[in-house]
FIKETOR-523642 format. One line per field, with one value per residue: residue number from 1; residue in one letter; x, y, z of N, C-alpha, C in turn. Coordinates in Angstrom, 3 decimals, padded with zeros to 6 digits. Each point is the difference from the previous one (the first is absolute). Layout:
<pts>
resi: c(NUM,...)
resn: c(A,...)
n.X: c(X,...)
n.Y: c(Y,...)
n.Z: c(Z,...)
ca.X: c(X,...)
ca.Y: c(Y,...)
ca.Z: c(Z,...)
c.X: c(X,...)
c.Y: c(Y,...)
c.Z: c(Z,...)
</pts>
This chain:
<pts>
resi: c(1,2,3,4,5,6,7,8,9,10,11,12,13,14,15,16,17,18,19,20,21,22,23,24,25,26,27,28,29,30,31,32,33,34,35,36,37,38,39,40,41,42,43,44,45,46,47,48,49,50,51,52,53,54,55,56,57,58,59,60,61,62,63,64,65,66,67,68,69,70,71,72,73,74,75,76,77,78,79,80,81,82,83,84,85,86,87,88,89,90,91,92,93,94,95,96,97,98,99,100,101,102,103,104,105,106,107,108,109,110,111,112,113,114,115,116,117,118,119,120,121,122,123,124,125,126,127,128,129,130,131,132,133,134,135,136,137,138,139,140,141,142,143,144,145,146,147,148,149,150,151,152,153,154,155,156,157,158,159,160,161,162,163,164,165,166,167,168,169,170,171,172,173,174,175,176,177,178,179,180,181,182,183,184,185,186,187,188,189,190,191,192,193,194,195,196,197,198,199,200,201,202,203,204,205,206,207,208,209,210,211,212,213,214,215,216,217,218,219,220,221,222,223,224,225,226,227,228,229,230,231,232,233,234,235,236,237,238,239,240,241,242,243,244,245,246,247,248,249,250,251,252,253,254,255,256,257,258,259,260,261,262,263,264,265,266,267,268,269,270,271,272,273,274,275,276,277,278,279,280,281,282,283,284,285,286,287,288,289,290,291,292,293,294)
resn: c(X,X,X,X,X,X,X,X,X,X,X,X,X,X,X,X,X,X,X,X,X,X,X,X,X,X,X,X,X,X,X,X,X,X,X,X,X,X,X,X,X,X,X,X,X,X,X,X,X,X,X,X,X,X,X,X,X,X,X,X,X,X,X,X,X,X,X,X,X,X,X,X,X,X,X,X,X,X,X,X,X,X,X,X,X,X,X,X,X,X,X,X,X,X,X,X,X,X,X,X,X,X,X,X,X,X,X,X,X,X,X,X,X,X,X,X,X,X,X,X,X,X,X,X,X,X,X,X,X,X,X,X,X,X,X,X,X,X,X,X,X,X,X,X,X,X,X,X,X,X,X,X,X,X,X,X,X,X,X,X,X,X,X,X,X,X,X,X,X,X,X,X,X,X,X,X,X,X,X,X,X,X,X,X,X,X,X,X,X,X,X,X,X,X,X,X,X,X,X,X,X,X,X,X,X,X,X,X,X,X,X,X,X,X,X,X,X,X,X,X,X,X,X,X,X,X,X,X,X,X,X,X,X,X,X,X,X,X,X,X,X,X,X,X,X,X,X,X,X,X,X,X,X,X,X,X,X,X,X,X,X,X,X,X,X,X,X,X,X,X,X,X,X,X,X,X,X,X,X,X,X,X,X,X,X,X,X,X,X,X,X,X,X,X)
n.X: c(-005.235,-000.296,000.535,-000.309,001.633,-000.707,000.560,001.425,-000.567,001.043,-000.782,-000.840,-000.079,000.527,000.383,000.140,-001.291,000.640,000.400,001.406,-000.422,000.997,-000.834,-000.315,001.080,000.333,-001.361,000.396,001.309,-000.717,-001.301,000.376,000.847,-000.593,-000.707,-001.169,-001.366,000.946,-000.386,-000.950,-000.454,-000.943,-000.265,-001.294,000.138,-000.627,001.172,000.576,000.510,000.687,-000.185,001.169,-000.904,-000.092,000.255,000.809,000.368,-000.892,-000.094,001.426,-000.039,-001.155,000.078,000.669,-001.130,000.755,000.922,000.572,-000.300,-001.290,-001.189,000.297,-000.383,000.425,-000.563,-000.026,001.004,000.778,000.323,000.074,001.134,000.273,001.259,000.063,001.682,-000.235,000.140,001.203,000.101,001.269,-000.705,-000.362,000.676,000.273,-000.512,000.218,000.875,-000.165,-000.231,-000.175,001.168,-000.733,000.849,000.890,000.431,-000.021,001.255,-000.072,001.475,-000.632,001.314,000.311,-001.288,000.473,000.941,-000.952,-000.419,000.449,000.978,-000.700,-001.094,000.852,-000.528,-000.384,000.821,-000.239,-000.811,000.150,001.192,000.704,-000.820,000.743,000.991,-000.313,001.290,-000.536,001.538,-000.102,001.401,000.340,-000.570,-000.697,000.061,-001.664,001.458,-000.760,001.022,000.768,000.676,-000.366,001.274,-000.297,001.681,-000.397,000.741,-000.744,000.107,000.713,-000.494,-000.866,000.690,-000.916,-000.062,001.210,-001.228,000.467,-000.695,001.468,-000.810,000.565,000.848,-000.890,001.041,000.662,-000.233,000.249,-000.486,-001.361,-000.300,-000.677,000.093,-001.349,-000.022,001.223,-000.620,000.114,000.640,-000.258,000.998,-000.344,001.106,-000.723,000.038,001.208,-000.229,-000.439,000.854,-001.284,-000.228,-001.128,001.014,000.568,-001.225,000.017,001.440,-000.648,000.758,000.258,-000.739,-000.262,001.160,-000.688,001.306,-000.173,000.032,-000.585,001.191,001.144,-000.092,000.569,000.616,-000.554,-001.142,000.827,000.203,-000.973,-000.399,-000.778,000.408,-000.057,-001.004,000.517,-000.072,000.646,000.676,000.069,000.582,000.861,000.216,001.230,000.367,000.898,-000.843,-000.640,000.873,000.484,-001.005,-000.278,001.545,000.050,-001.280,-000.962,-000.959,-000.057,-000.202,001.105,-000.249,000.908,-000.483,-000.774,000.797,000.944,-000.567,000.435,-001.001,001.280,-000.916,000.182,001.477,-000.664,001.316,-000.419,001.537,-000.932,-000.367,001.497,000.558,-001.692,000.854,000.742,-000.881,-000.505,000.266,-001.083,000.598,-001.009,-000.345,-000.337,-001.290,000.839,-000.162,-000.509,000.351,-000.942)
n.Y: c(017.609,-001.318,-000.834,-001.234,000.259,-000.737,-000.074,-000.657,-001.470,-000.293,-000.817,-000.385,001.424,000.163,-001.702,-000.564,-000.783,-000.475,001.087,-000.867,001.448,000.163,000.334,-001.427,-000.822,001.260,000.208,-001.359,-000.033,000.850,-000.636,000.773,-000.892,-000.135,-000.869,000.785,-000.972,000.891,001.106,001.057,001.312,000.469,000.664,-000.403,000.559,000.869,000.021,000.270,-000.949,000.815,-001.584,000.575,-000.505,-001.358,-000.243,-001.337,001.648,000.462,-001.540,000.047,-000.131,-000.027,-001.594,000.031,000.254,001.203,000.868,-000.931,-000.336,-000.896,001.437,000.329,-001.450,-000.090,000.039,001.481,-000.343,000.331,-001.443,000.923,000.140,-001.452,000.603,-000.564,-000.281,-001.173,-000.803,000.673,-001.160,000.428,000.500,-001.436,-000.738,001.659,-000.084,-001.518,000.998,001.092,-001.351,000.409,000.611,001.019,000.659,-000.164,001.154,-000.671,000.764,-000.134,-000.327,-000.208,000.373,000.645,001.241,-000.579,000.869,001.521,000.021,-000.410,000.362,000.702,-000.039,001.646,000.535,-001.506,000.261,001.472,-000.460,-001.300,001.161,001.116,001.675,-000.184,001.569,-000.181,000.422,000.028,-000.469,000.608,-000.294,001.107,-001.233,001.213,-000.788,000.433,000.586,000.788,000.270,-001.673,000.380,-000.893,000.434,-000.837,000.083,-000.365,-001.333,-001.290,-001.413,-000.268,-001.226,-000.234,-001.170,000.266,001.420,-000.869,-000.629,000.848,000.289,000.303,000.704,000.213,000.498,000.636,-001.147,000.651,001.027,001.053,000.194,001.032,000.518,000.289,000.405,-000.305,-000.410,-000.093,-001.032,-000.699,-000.982,-001.277,-000.720,-001.042,-000.429,-000.937,000.482,-000.231,000.041,001.453,001.161,-000.189,000.828,-001.039,-001.133,000.585,-000.371,-001.042,-000.247,000.507,000.531,-001.505,000.338,-001.731,-001.156,-001.201,-000.601,-001.136,-000.719,-000.551,000.588,000.097,-001.183,-000.236,-000.685,000.747,000.111,000.221,001.191,000.341,-000.740,001.193,000.244,-000.934,001.542,001.071,001.470,000.278,-001.137,000.407,001.531,000.333,001.239,-000.134,000.473,-001.001,-000.748,-000.384,-000.104,000.016,-000.616,-000.960,000.472,000.197,-000.812,000.724,-001.329,000.264,-001.030,-000.603,-001.566,-001.273,-001.032,-001.194,-000.003,-000.625,-000.993,000.238,001.352,000.213,000.777,-000.992,-000.172,001.242,-000.468,000.150,000.017,-000.920,000.090,000.267,-001.005,-000.747,000.415,-000.170,-000.567,000.135,-001.810,-000.813,-000.883,-000.797,000.926,-001.466,000.432,000.623,001.129,000.143,001.473,000.204)
n.Z: c(005.590,000.100,000.189,000.377,000.152,-000.650,-001.588,-000.084,000.828,-000.840,-000.831,000.891,000.495,001.753,000.424,-001.284,-000.096,-001.268,000.781,-000.205,-001.173,-000.133,-000.840,-000.813,000.229,-000.627,-000.862,000.208,-000.210,-001.128,000.429,000.388,-000.813,000.627,-000.644,000.333,-000.812,-001.476,001.040,-001.093,000.841,-000.272,001.080,-000.051,000.861,001.155,000.738,-001.428,-000.465,-001.360,-000.519,-000.010,-000.756,-000.013,001.185,000.096,000.035,-001.025,000.452,000.250,-001.185,-000.044,000.742,-000.620,-000.799,000.935,-000.954,000.010,000.971,000.202,000.304,001.144,000.493,-001.043,-001.267,-000.061,-001.579,000.107,000.233,-001.530,000.072,-001.195,-000.058,-000.787,000.535,000.684,-000.227,000.493,-000.196,000.504,-001.051,-000.775,000.749,-000.135,-001.224,-000.426,000.498,-001.210,-000.191,001.019,-001.000,000.984,-000.400,-001.611,-000.018,-001.102,-000.118,-001.427,-000.869,-001.195,-000.072,000.898,-000.149,-001.219,000.673,000.546,-000.722,-001.443,000.462,000.548,-000.616,000.249,-000.986,-000.463,000.633,-000.427,-000.784,000.408,-000.347,-001.131,000.460,-001.271,000.306,-000.856,-000.125,-002.105,-000.036,-000.590,-001.010,000.981,000.721,000.693,001.427,000.688,001.145,000.030,000.420,-000.821,-000.402,-000.930,-000.660,-000.781,000.409,-000.859,000.499,-000.446,-000.956,001.101,-000.109,000.945,000.779,000.781,-000.745,-000.138,-000.091,000.823,-000.695,000.780,000.218,-001.248,000.552,000.573,000.145,-000.303,000.688,-000.250,001.642,-000.309,001.227,-000.111,001.294,-000.251,000.980,-000.019,-001.281,001.552,-000.213,000.495,-000.466,000.162,-000.789,000.363,-001.026,-000.528,-000.845,-000.298,-000.732,-000.170,-000.957,000.023,000.631,-000.710,-000.932,000.506,000.286,-000.936,000.620,000.188,001.041,-000.493,000.050,000.054,000.272,-000.586,001.131,-000.709,-001.305,000.599,-000.504,-001.597,000.535,000.875,-001.047,-001.071,000.554,000.371,-001.545,-000.120,-001.048,-002.014,000.043,-000.841,000.680,-000.550,-000.153,001.139,-000.614,000.560,-000.393,000.564,001.268,-000.031,-000.689,001.053,000.541,-001.479,-001.045,001.097,000.766,-000.990,000.229,-000.323,000.115,000.805,-000.294,-000.215,000.080,000.596,-000.709,000.108,001.331,-000.671,000.644,-001.225,-000.505,-000.066,-000.107,-000.158,-000.172,000.827,000.283,-001.170,-000.483,-000.526,001.285,000.940,-001.063,000.064,001.377,-000.600,-000.967,001.493,-000.032,-000.121,000.354,-000.477,001.164,000.280,000.023,-001.439,000.178,-000.752,000.780,-000.416)
ca.X: c(-000.327,001.054,000.169,000.909,000.514,-000.228,001.030,001.030,000.600,-000.514,-000.768,000.394,000.913,000.930,000.689,-000.511,-000.407,000.395,001.407,001.255,001.566,000.117,-001.601,-001.356,000.282,000.251,-000.742,-000.558,000.759,-000.016,-000.891,-000.355,000.475,-001.241,-000.461,-000.911,-000.035,-000.556,-000.942,-000.218,-001.762,-000.491,-001.133,-000.845,-001.358,-001.562,000.281,000.041,001.727,000.647,001.171,000.540,000.714,-000.992,001.216,-000.212,000.088,-001.224,-001.078,001.073,000.157,-000.936,000.410,001.768,000.036,-001.728,-001.209,-000.376,-000.877,-001.060,-000.329,000.060,-001.510,-000.266,000.680,000.517,001.291,000.671,000.694,-001.199,000.415,001.437,000.342,001.030,000.790,000.403,-000.927,001.358,-000.471,000.377,-000.484,-001.727,-000.421,-000.908,-001.209,-001.282,-000.012,-000.855,-001.251,-000.357,-000.377,-001.214,-000.210,000.845,000.575,001.535,000.375,000.993,-000.623,-000.735,000.610,000.192,-001.114,-000.607,000.777,-000.437,-000.908,000.454,000.916,000.059,-001.474,-000.359,-001.109,-000.311,000.620,-000.050,-001.643,-000.696,000.330,-000.030,-000.168,001.505,000.216,001.454,-000.235,001.391,000.772,000.022,000.973,-000.344,-001.637,000.000,-001.046,000.362,-000.442,000.170,000.311,000.445,000.448,000.584,000.342,000.714,000.410,000.551,001.406,000.059,-000.499,000.331,-001.075,000.484,000.165,-001.264,-000.575,000.346,-000.779,-001.632,-000.481,-000.481,-000.641,000.990,001.308,000.549,000.149,000.598,-000.291,000.479,-000.881,000.204,-001.212,-000.694,-001.313,-000.463,000.266,001.685,000.901,001.016,000.100,000.961,000.221,-000.181,-000.215,001.099,000.358,000.437,000.520,000.756,-000.784,-000.392,-000.623,-001.098,000.484,000.181,-001.654,-000.361,001.021,000.386,-000.713,-000.234,000.746,000.324,000.376,000.206,000.991,000.537,001.499,000.377,001.615,000.993,001.207,-000.355,000.993,-000.343,-000.751,001.084,001.256,-001.064,-000.703,-001.541,-000.223,000.573,-000.247,000.055,-001.136,-000.591,-000.942,-001.373,-001.036,000.512,001.052,000.650,000.201,000.802,-000.531,-001.505,000.421,000.319,-001.329,-000.709,000.520,-000.632,-000.757,-000.124,-000.593,-000.001,000.549,000.601,-000.535,-000.073,-000.918,000.155,000.925,-000.192,000.990,001.852,000.580,000.762,-000.989,-001.679,001.085,-000.008,001.247,000.681,000.528,-000.669,-001.287,000.655,000.403,-001.450,-000.750,000.512,-000.546,-001.003,-000.366,-000.687,-001.014,-001.205,000.032,-001.388,-000.590,000.420,-001.214,-000.055,-000.915,000.238)
ca.Y: c(-001.263,-000.594,-001.047,-000.866,-001.593,-001.229,-000.979,000.690,-000.924,-000.898,-001.418,-001.374,000.696,000.336,-000.713,-001.017,-001.374,-000.943,000.594,000.375,000.899,000.788,000.853,-000.761,-000.458,001.057,000.512,-001.142,000.289,001.266,000.461,001.605,-000.067,-001.002,001.473,-000.542,000.667,001.317,000.605,001.071,-000.209,001.423,000.773,000.066,000.843,-000.818,-001.378,-001.267,-000.095,-001.009,-000.961,-000.368,-002.095,-000.480,-001.251,-000.915,000.098,001.075,000.468,000.127,001.536,000.645,-000.041,000.935,000.882,000.084,000.435,-001.245,-000.916,000.357,000.186,-000.979,-000.342,000.044,-000.987,000.620,000.408,001.285,-001.016,-000.382,-000.091,-000.345,-000.131,-001.118,000.308,-000.993,-001.592,-000.829,-000.464,000.529,001.277,-000.303,-001.142,000.453,000.275,-000.497,000.115,000.977,-000.328,000.082,001.466,-000.074,001.095,000.142,000.851,-000.289,000.986,-000.715,000.515,-001.194,-001.452,-000.465,-000.825,-001.348,-001.206,-000.386,-000.026,-001.048,-001.057,-000.190,000.302,000.847,000.253,-000.879,-000.265,000.902,000.413,-000.195,000.328,001.488,000.600,000.442,000.440,000.422,001.148,000.033,000.906,000.325,001.309,000.871,000.598,-000.322,-000.687,000.642,-000.997,001.259,001.152,000.149,-000.613,-001.048,-000.436,-001.297,-000.106,-001.164,-000.070,-001.274,-000.988,-001.459,-000.860,-001.107,-001.310,-000.903,000.405,000.061,-000.634,000.361,001.043,001.571,001.494,000.787,-000.798,000.781,-001.175,000.585,001.167,000.894,000.556,000.942,000.301,001.569,000.434,001.181,001.245,000.354,-000.250,-000.142,-000.327,-001.007,-000.699,-001.545,-000.985,-000.932,-001.058,000.660,-001.194,000.919,001.308,000.430,001.256,000.435,000.514,000.804,000.996,-000.265,000.413,001.251,000.903,-000.797,000.447,-000.994,-000.747,-000.862,-000.533,-001.360,-000.391,-002.058,-000.384,001.056,-000.206,-001.013,-001.239,-000.788,-001.490,-001.450,-000.266,-000.466,-001.382,-000.096,000.213,000.101,000.390,001.362,001.065,000.609,-001.152,-000.798,000.755,001.032,000.586,000.099,001.492,000.864,000.960,001.062,001.470,001.371,001.205,000.464,001.082,001.050,000.496,001.597,-000.589,000.475,-001.150,-000.774,-000.779,-001.105,-001.031,-000.970,-001.082,-001.253,-000.430,-000.468,000.965,000.767,001.310,-001.040,000.270,000.991,000.466,-000.842,001.311,000.925,000.937,001.128,000.119,000.930,000.833,001.173,-000.022,000.615,-000.838,-001.266,-001.661,000.230,-000.683,-000.335,000.743,001.508,000.874,001.351,001.052,000.399)
ca.Z: c(-000.043,001.405,-000.221,000.426,-000.137,000.168,000.125,-000.925,-000.808,-001.416,000.223,001.408,000.870,000.191,-000.770,-001.178,000.080,-000.342,-000.417,001.134,-000.526,001.200,000.214,001.010,001.384,001.079,000.170,000.255,001.213,000.687,-000.154,-000.264,-001.490,-000.499,-001.091,-000.853,-001.397,000.155,-000.590,000.833,000.012,-000.590,000.251,-001.100,000.931,000.549,000.318,-000.671,-000.332,-000.924,000.052,-000.760,000.548,000.957,000.120,001.052,001.383,000.184,001.489,000.925,-000.502,000.599,001.313,000.154,-000.169,000.861,-000.402,-000.862,001.204,000.815,001.448,001.056,000.009,-001.105,-001.094,-001.314,000.029,-001.025,-001.268,-000.494,-001.723,000.172,-001.168,-000.465,-001.311,-000.830,000.057,000.603,001.619,001.308,-000.142,000.059,000.701,001.274,-000.428,001.000,001.840,000.447,-000.597,000.870,-000.052,-000.788,-001.381,-000.413,-000.988,-000.476,-001.171,-000.388,-001.387,-000.496,-000.425,001.197,-000.087,-000.858,000.357,001.284,-000.453,-000.328,000.666,001.269,000.470,001.097,000.009,000.732,001.001,000.969,-000.368,000.935,001.464,000.086,-001.354,-000.703,-001.338,-000.972,-000.836,-000.781,-000.336,-001.319,-000.002,-000.905,000.873,000.986,000.223,000.821,001.059,000.798,-000.523,-000.516,-001.636,-000.129,-001.305,-000.907,-001.417,000.111,000.194,-000.082,-000.638,000.539,000.683,001.422,-000.737,000.446,-000.877,-001.466,-000.754,000.072,-001.166,000.380,-000.947,000.172,000.069,001.062,000.586,000.817,000.115,000.638,000.077,000.183,001.483,000.355,001.650,-001.172,001.645,000.269,-001.278,-000.039,-001.197,000.428,-001.326,000.568,-000.781,000.829,-001.276,-000.687,-000.965,-000.436,000.257,-001.226,000.120,000.488,000.871,000.100,000.473,001.428,000.569,000.000,000.861,001.110,001.514,001.041,-001.165,000.156,-001.222,000.066,000.019,000.654,000.273,-000.245,-001.116,-000.574,-000.132,001.400,000.215,-000.439,001.009,001.229,-000.103,000.256,-001.369,-000.436,-000.644,000.548,000.387,-001.119,-000.600,000.627,-000.081,000.687,000.423,000.916,000.370,-001.050,-001.457,000.142,001.270,-000.755,-000.491,001.275,000.560,-001.124,000.093,000.727,000.713,001.112,000.557,-001.051,000.970,-000.742,000.655,-000.525,000.198,000.294,001.252,-000.171,000.323,001.318,000.799,001.104,000.976,000.263,000.335,-001.266,-000.777,-000.458,000.517,-000.320,-001.029,-000.035,000.721,-001.020,-001.070,000.328,-000.134,001.118,000.491,001.069,001.409,000.210,001.013,-000.033,-000.166,-001.182,000.043,-001.844)
c.X: c(000.611,000.066,000.966,000.508,-000.359,001.008,000.977,000.810,-000.950,-000.484,001.242,000.459,001.042,-000.161,-001.111,000.075,001.324,001.514,000.478,000.739,000.368,-000.542,-000.797,000.844,000.299,-001.599,-000.618,000.574,-000.265,-001.797,000.142,000.634,-001.314,-000.627,-001.186,-000.099,-000.164,-001.442,-000.132,-001.560,000.548,-001.130,-000.882,-000.907,-000.972,000.494,-000.045,001.423,000.120,001.176,000.684,000.714,-000.683,001.329,-000.638,000.271,-000.744,-000.905,001.203,000.198,-000.989,-000.107,000.966,-000.225,-001.716,-001.501,-001.053,-000.709,-001.186,000.111,-000.839,-001.742,-000.269,000.593,-000.071,001.140,000.345,000.493,-001.223,000.391,001.224,000.376,000.868,000.620,000.201,-000.823,000.906,-000.908,000.274,-001.026,-001.546,-000.275,-000.820,-001.378,-000.804,000.575,-000.985,-001.646,-001.214,-001.079,-001.766,000.265,001.623,000.217,001.355,000.277,000.813,-000.075,-000.225,000.782,-000.270,-001.046,-000.408,001.090,-000.048,-001.640,-000.078,000.963,000.339,-001.316,-000.691,-001.567,-000.698,000.416,-000.531,-001.719,-000.678,000.034,-000.140,-000.668,000.808,-001.075,001.183,000.089,001.432,000.860,000.398,000.730,-000.402,-001.292,000.394,-000.662,000.161,-001.196,-000.538,000.589,001.133,000.132,000.804,000.743,000.966,000.841,001.138,001.339,000.914,-000.821,000.181,-001.131,000.393,-000.288,-001.789,-000.167,000.752,-000.292,-001.841,-000.224,-001.358,-000.181,001.463,001.405,000.675,-000.257,000.812,000.067,000.671,-001.524,000.779,-000.829,000.471,-000.712,-000.524,-000.181,000.546,001.284,001.046,000.167,001.270,000.078,000.692,000.847,001.239,000.353,000.286,000.982,001.007,-000.315,-000.408,-000.399,-000.943,000.172,000.319,-000.807,-000.223,000.368,000.039,-001.012,-000.890,000.900,000.488,000.219,000.378,000.509,000.118,001.332,000.116,000.856,000.909,000.539,-000.634,000.136,-000.490,-000.790,000.913,001.088,-000.610,000.127,-001.228,-000.646,001.129,000.266,000.789,-000.758,-001.030,-000.944,-000.979,-001.083,000.377,001.135,000.794,-000.083,001.523,-000.063,-000.858,000.547,000.810,-001.155,-000.521,000.120,-000.512,-001.172,-000.435,-000.543,000.177,000.036,-000.018,-000.011,000.276,-000.775,-000.131,001.284,000.237,000.963,001.364,000.421,000.769,-000.393,-000.777,000.665,000.256,001.262,000.583,000.160,-000.955,-001.008,000.911,-000.215,-000.996,-000.385,001.467,-000.450,-001.533,-001.157,-000.486,-000.181,-001.329,-000.182,-001.347,-000.678,000.237,-001.428,000.896,-001.168,000.674,-000.593)
c.Y: c(-000.912,-001.319,-000.962,-001.468,-001.198,-001.453,000.598,-001.292,-001.048,-000.751,-000.876,000.748,-000.093,-000.180,-000.893,-001.193,-000.791,000.479,000.605,000.319,001.348,001.755,-000.487,-000.150,001.216,000.145,-001.084,000.694,001.481,000.874,001.390,000.119,-000.705,001.087,-000.963,000.311,001.097,000.392,001.456,000.103,001.780,000.686,000.572,001.342,-000.968,-001.128,-001.108,-000.338,-001.415,-000.329,-000.126,-001.531,-000.404,-000.962,-001.113,000.021,001.337,000.127,000.075,001.973,000.813,000.339,001.017,001.711,000.694,000.579,-000.852,-000.408,000.459,000.517,-001.371,000.127,000.377,-001.238,000.969,000.205,001.214,000.141,000.115,-000.244,-000.224,000.762,-000.572,000.384,-001.359,-001.298,-001.337,-000.118,000.572,001.451,-000.030,-000.946,000.106,000.385,-001.204,-000.055,000.964,-000.177,000.222,001.469,000.220,000.384,-000.076,000.193,-000.462,000.416,-001.413,000.172,-000.948,-001.617,-000.522,-000.688,-001.032,-001.196,-000.739,-000.906,-001.547,-000.894,-000.013,-000.192,000.456,000.084,-001.261,-000.051,001.316,000.095,-000.253,000.251,001.374,000.340,000.352,000.628,000.021,001.100,000.095,001.237,000.362,000.950,001.301,001.004,-000.400,-000.584,000.642,-001.268,000.817,001.178,000.050,-000.189,-000.950,-000.620,-000.899,000.310,-001.554,000.186,-001.027,-000.444,-000.848,-000.185,-000.874,-001.256,-000.439,000.370,000.163,-000.391,000.808,000.733,001.725,000.983,001.103,000.028,001.015,-000.444,000.977,001.473,000.847,000.842,001.460,000.571,001.716,000.700,001.634,001.234,000.589,000.136,-001.028,-001.753,-001.064,-000.902,-001.384,-000.871,-001.167,-001.411,000.805,-000.887,000.720,001.357,000.731,001.465,000.180,000.031,001.928,000.706,-000.509,001.085,002.113,000.830,-000.340,000.349,-000.871,-000.717,-001.412,-001.273,-001.106,000.235,-001.440,-000.342,000.710,000.150,-000.851,-001.031,-000.402,-000.838,-001.154,-000.256,-000.712,-001.292,000.205,-000.221,-000.199,000.901,001.550,000.313,000.258,-001.167,-000.333,001.409,000.861,000.932,000.156,001.124,000.465,000.622,001.353,001.053,001.176,000.573,-000.254,000.751,001.308,000.603,000.766,-000.128,000.278,-001.356,-001.174,-001.322,-001.389,-000.762,-001.163,-000.833,-001.092,-000.923,000.093,001.139,000.875,000.628,-000.468,000.665,001.437,000.489,-000.667,001.588,000.561,000.548,001.184,000.619,000.921,001.020,001.403,000.431,000.724,-000.868,-000.747,-000.554,000.645,-000.902,-000.287,000.744,001.258,000.362,001.385,000.724,000.943,002.099)
c.Z: c(001.302,-000.607,000.876,-000.537,000.501,000.678,-001.000,-001.246,-001.093,000.364,000.750,000.842,000.441,001.590,-000.407,000.942,000.102,-000.243,001.346,-000.099,001.061,000.371,000.973,001.409,000.727,000.224,001.253,002.096,000.696,-000.487,-000.721,-001.469,-001.130,-001.167,-000.846,-001.573,-000.064,-000.611,001.333,000.443,-000.347,000.667,-000.979,000.386,000.136,000.944,-000.651,-000.225,-001.116,000.348,-001.356,-000.676,001.176,000.203,000.584,001.691,000.446,001.388,000.970,-000.603,000.656,001.626,000.367,-000.141,000.895,-001.184,-001.354,000.757,-000.103,000.704,000.885,-000.414,-001.880,-000.715,-001.039,000.430,-000.462,-001.399,-000.938,-001.612,-000.313,-001.915,-000.460,-001.281,-001.138,000.299,000.558,001.927,000.849,-000.029,000.176,001.299,001.375,-000.116,001.051,001.191,000.050,-000.468,001.392,000.128,-000.591,-001.273,000.030,-001.624,-000.697,-001.330,-000.791,-001.570,-000.829,000.173,001.761,000.615,-000.597,000.907,001.335,-000.135,-000.361,000.452,001.558,000.163,001.015,000.177,000.561,001.402,000.871,-000.240,001.374,001.666,-000.163,-001.007,-000.384,-001.357,-000.967,-000.826,-000.415,000.546,-001.546,-000.118,-000.753,001.071,001.366,000.949,001.364,001.672,001.320,000.146,-000.665,-001.689,000.121,-001.616,000.169,-001.046,-000.261,-000.523,-000.224,-000.751,000.835,000.866,000.620,-000.819,-000.151,-001.557,-001.149,-001.063,-000.429,-001.243,000.327,-000.488,000.753,000.877,001.674,000.939,001.906,-000.045,001.406,000.274,000.646,000.754,-000.329,000.490,-000.967,001.544,-000.333,-001.292,000.430,-000.804,-000.010,-001.358,000.432,-001.014,000.595,-000.901,-001.380,-001.108,-000.995,000.685,-001.426,-000.005,000.680,001.725,000.802,-000.092,001.308,001.046,000.084,000.978,001.111,001.549,000.150,-001.176,000.673,-001.303,000.027,000.484,000.577,-000.078,000.297,-001.330,-000.853,000.029,001.612,-000.052,-000.033,001.338,001.021,-000.104,000.170,-001.405,-000.528,-000.987,000.562,000.516,-001.161,-000.911,000.926,-000.047,001.192,-000.362,000.887,000.486,-000.448,-001.155,000.311,001.061,-000.584,000.072,001.278,-000.080,-000.481,000.088,001.725,001.586,001.684,000.744,-001.126,000.760,-001.247,001.097,-000.447,-000.031,-000.344,001.204,-000.441,-000.111,000.930,000.353,001.007,001.472,000.515,000.079,-001.535,-000.559,-001.374,000.188,-000.116,-001.453,-000.582,000.301,-000.499,-000.769,000.336,-000.024,001.459,000.065,000.736,000.775,000.409,001.350,000.061,-000.237,-000.863,-000.776,-001.773,000.520)
</pts>
């Protein structure tokens, strides 16, 4: 299994357009510190790749990865599928950007599919442009894309704001995705949004060779301390790193990485003490552009 990290930031990216915090100011001064919205691409055999989430940065993310660009003289993209962890805007707004694909296969839970269809009207938006195939990610039932099996494990019922009043089927609004390559058994688990650590999450992470976990905030008071919210991290639907690093360190995965960093997270600074504290536990912060072979 081969995967490429395309982005590591939470909603808004780093820098965020309307923010002048320390992290955003540093990223404006030093472009190397910029972070795009969290996304990974997984190679699916036959020259095809599956994106895990489609972010507002998707076009730039594809251009930054040679494996994802079309061949010279061709309009045939290696990017042929998208698996969604949830319906949050920073994870789905890239779908209209991909509208000119000759075909696109999108995997989502029933709740997420309903939100995109009824809340954002993406069916109506995409239909005149692309041949879109939707496949449901039903808990306990793998979906197949090329050489990959994709499983969704519900981790939260937290809805995006625009879907607050939708009468949706099921409550799998936020899922951890477990992707296994049937050729070699390599497995990656991707969980960028965690409101809690339910027993179902253990099912998704057990036996994975590589695990990406929600690293939105460093500690619970960070949103209030930074002034970006009057709620705590857990109140915003994100377990902070200080609450998850213990059980995360106990996982036997060869690669353990935090992703989905908010612009207020001190870890956006590569020299922050938190990096060393995590490294001592065998945990990394995901690096954009990195390639991982399992």
